[in-house]
N, C-alpha and C positions, 0 to 999 in steps of 0.2 A: 381331251387335253387334261381334264381334271384327273382322270385315271393315270395318265402318264406322269403327272407331277407327283402324285402319291407314290407311285412305283419308284420313281427316281429318288425321292426322299428316303424311302425305306432302304433302297439298295445302298445309298451313300452311307447311311447310319450303320447298317449291318456290316458293310465292308470295313468301315473305320474301326468297329468294335470286334473285328476278328472272326465274324461268323463265316465269311468267305475267305478262308485262309488259303494262301498260296501253297499248292502242293509241293512237297519236297522234291527237288530235282532228282531224277534217277541217277544212280551211280554209274550206269553204263547204258549203252544203246539197248541192251536187253531188258533194262529196268531193274536189274539185280545189282546189289552191292558187290563191288569187286574186291576180292581178297588176294593180295600178292604175297607169295611165299619166297623168301630169300634162299637160294641154293648156290650163291656165289661166294660164300665164305666158309666152305667146308661142311655145310650142313647136308643132310641127306633127306630124301622125300618119304621116308618110311611113315606110314599112316595115311598119306595121300592116297596110296594104293592099298589093297588089302594086306592086313597083317597076317602072316602065315607062320606055321611051325610044322616042320616035317611034311611039307606039301599039303597041309591042311589049313584052310582059311579060318582064322580065329576071330577076325574082325573085318567087316567090310570097310573099304577105303573111304576116306573123307570125300573124295571126288564123286563117289557113287551115292553117298548118303546126303551130303549137304548141297543138293541141287538148287536150293534157293539162292545160292551165291554163284558168281562167276569167278573162277580161280585162274590166276596167271602166276608166273614165277619169274624170278630174276636169276640168271645163270646161263650156262652154255646151252646151245640149242639141242644138244644130245638128248635132253630130257623130254623134248616135245613129243617124240614118238612113243616113249615109254609112258608118259603121263596123259598125253592127249590134250594138253593145254598149251597156251601161248607163252613164249618167252618174251618179256618186254625189255630185255637188255641183258648184257653180261655183267653190268655193275649197276648199283643204285644211282639213279639220277633224278633230279626234280622233274625233268621233262617226262621220264618214263612213268613216274607216279601220277603226275598231274594230267598228262594227255591220255592216260588209260583209265582215268577216273577211279584210281585206287582209293578205297575207303578204309581198308585195314591192311597193315603190313606186319607180317610175322617173321621174326628173326629167331630161328630155333637152334640154339646152342652153336653159335659161330666158333669155328676153330682157327680162323685167321682174322686179323684186325680189319676194321673199316677204314677206308681212305678218308682223309679230311674232306674231300669234295663230296663223298657219300654222306658224311655226317651233316654237312651243310645242306645237302639236298633233303635229307629227312627232316631237319629242323624247319626248312622253308615250307615243306609240305605240311607239317604239323601246324605251323602258324596260320595256315589257311582256315583252320578250325574244322570241326566236324569229322575228325579222323581218329583211328585207333591204331596204336602201336603195341604189339606184344613182343617183348624181348625176353628170351629164356636163357638162363644160365645153367650151371651144372654143379656137381659136388667138387671138392678140391682133390679128388682122386685122379691120379694120372694127369692126362692133358686137360682135365677139367679146370685146373688152376689157371691156365691161359684163357679158357672160355670165360671164367669169372672176371678176369682182368679186362678182356675185350668188351664184355657187357658193361662193366662199370665205367670204363673209359668213354664208351659211347654215350652213356647217360650223363656223365660229367660235361661232355662237350655239347650235348643237346641243351643242357641248362634249363630244363623244364620241369622235371620231377625230382622229388626227394628220395624216391625209392632206389635201393641198390641190392645187389646180391652179395652177402657177406662171404668172407674167404674161409669157409668151413663147410661141413656137411651135416645132414640129418640122417640118423639111422634109427631103427625101431626093432627091438628084439621080440616084440609081441605082435604088432600089427604089420605083417609083411607077407610076401608071397614066397612059398617054398622054403621057409625057415631061414632065409638069409636076411640079416638086418638091414642091408643096403637096398633091398627091394621093398621100399616103404609103401605100405598101403595107407594113403592119406584120405581125407574126407572133404567133400564139398559141403561146407557148413559156413556160409557167409555171416559176417557180423550182423546182428539184428537191426542195426541202423542203416544197413546198406540200401540205397535207393533202388527201387524195382527189384527187391530181393526175391520176390516170388518167381521171377524169370529164372533165377539161378538154381532154383530147387525143383523145377518142373520135371515131372516124369521120371524121377529116380526110382530104380527098382532094387538097388543093392546098398541102401543106406548111404548113397553118395560116395561109395568107395571108388578111389581112382589111384592108379599106379604112379608112383614117383620113384623111378629107378635110379637110385644114387643121387638124391636131390641136394641142392644147396638150400640156403635159407634166406628169406627176404628181410632186409633191415632198412633203416632210413638215416639220412644225413641232414644236418641243419639246413644247408643251402643247396639249391638245385645244381649249382656248379660243382658240387662235391666237397666244398669247403665246410669246415666246422666239425662238430663231434658226430660220431655215429651212435645210433640208438637201436635197441631191440624194438621190433614192431609189435605192439599189442594195443588193446582197447584203451589203455590209459597213457600210452606213449605212441603218438602217431602224428604225422603232418596233416594239414587240412585236406578234406575231401578224399581221404584214403580209407580203403576197406580191404580186409583180408577175405578171400573167397575160399581158398583151400588151405587146410592146416593138417599137420600130423596129429597122431593120437597122443594121449597123456603119457604113454609109455615110451615115447621117443626121446632121443638125446642128441646133443651136439658132439660131433666127432671131428678131430683134426687129422687129416691124412698127410698133408704136405704143408710146408711153410709157404707164405706167411700166415700168421695166426689171424683168426677172425677179429674184426674191429668192434663188433657189438656183442657177439655171443662168445662164450668160452666153453672149451671142451669139458664134458662131464655134466653140463646143465641138462636137466630133464623137464619134460612138459610138452605142451602143444607149441608147435613152431609154424610160422607162416610159410607156405610153399608157393602160393599164388596170391598176389595182392595187386590192387589197381588204385591209381590216383586219377581223379578227374581234374583236368587242367582247364581253367577258364581263359579263353582267348578273347581279349577285349572286342566287343561289338561283333563277335562271331559265335558260332556254335562251339561247345566245349570239345576238347580232345579227351580220350581215355588212354592212359599209358599203363599197360599191364606188365609187371615184372614177376618172373617166376624162377624158382630154383630147379625146375624140370621143364621139358619142352612138350608142347602138344603135338608137334610134328618132328620126326627125325630122332636123333639121339640113339642110344643103344636100344631102348624100347620106349616109344612115345606114350604120353598120357592118354592118347586116343584109344589104346587097346582095351578090349572088353573082357578079357580074361588072361590070367597069367599064373602058371603053376597051380591050376585048379581053383584059383580065386576068381569068382565072378565080380565084375567091375562095372561101374557106370561111366567109364571113360568117355565113350562117344557122346553120351547125353550131357555129361558135365561140360565138355568142350563146346558142344553145340549151344548149350545154355550161356556159356561165357561169351561166345561170339554174338549171340542174339542180345544179351544184356548190354555189352559194350557198344554195339551199333545202335541200340535204342537210346542210350545216353548221348552218344555223339550226334544223333539226329534230332532228338527231342529236348535234350538238356535235363536238368534235375526236376523232379516233380515238386513244384512250388505253387502257391496260390498267386503270387506275383513274381514275374520272371525278370531277373536283372539283366543288364546288358550282356550279350554274349551267351545267355543261357538257353536260347532257343524258345520255341513255343510262343504263346500270345504275349503281347507287351501291354495289355490293358488289365488294370486291377478291377476287383469286384465293384466298388462304389461307382467308378466311372461307367461300367457296363450298365448298372441299374439306372443311372441318370440318363444314359443314352437311350435305353429301351423305353424309359418313361416318356421321352420326347416324342415318340412315334404317335401315340394317341392325340397329342396336342396338335401335331401337324395335320393329322387326319380331320380333327374337329374344325380346324381353320378353313379347310377346303369345302365344308358342307354349305 
């Protein structure tokens, strides 16, 4: 009886103080996080399958490389045979996202608008907490103007993040592939204060180079509903919990291809510009979301960021995208790395002093039973 009482006391204390943490629920029956790729709004699956040129494979497909995830897609069933993955519906619904345990949703350069019900579904799913949304825009060249508008309209209606794609383009006469300024070679170089930054720079072999083929540029707006002034995104001008992950080189410039003009950036400006940025969204009493906004797409487009070489330039595309997936899913499951975790931040809810007091009580209990 004495031993049982001591054991029960220890278990109660250790459970209260977080030693026996409840394991994170698996994202799917396979135990793998589920990534849903939207193919219902004019996007294409390039990069999910091998990237080829003249019948030569340049880059293995994401589906073959990232086997630690379960991929599904939203769109017509015609892709099921081609991709070998499951369609969870022909349009985005909350039921499709929730019932299939989707952890991350990728919207890669949509060329048609999202329906109001689809936007409501995405917002409802995000408000569950612990999810990642990656929405990718384009340059303002050709039909890219519409893509920029579709992306920003969706973000306005979600009313969760300050990030937007500005209505202009980034080009680079020096850091590019094949001598064309619109084939921008950007860099995976996260801001130094980025939480879990080490994940984002793991295993880079080519200085973090990544293709941004005709990219737009990320800006931010005062209010998540799109109201207020637009601003350039940099380390001295940024909304809360926002981090630039990929930027162009110092030799890049802002270009206007079609009206309307950019709202934060102006044609002719030069310097580093944000191509991929993320904002961590705190959902009260739940795990945080991560919303990634980019001026180029990891999947689809003319040439996705996933590619590992282009016009003779060796790139870290697959590794950079893999790192961003891992980083964002780490944040959405664990929250921000802090000594004391606030509501909705994930992780332990006990601070250091309380833990010390709790552990100190164990010897007292043991002595009483002698």
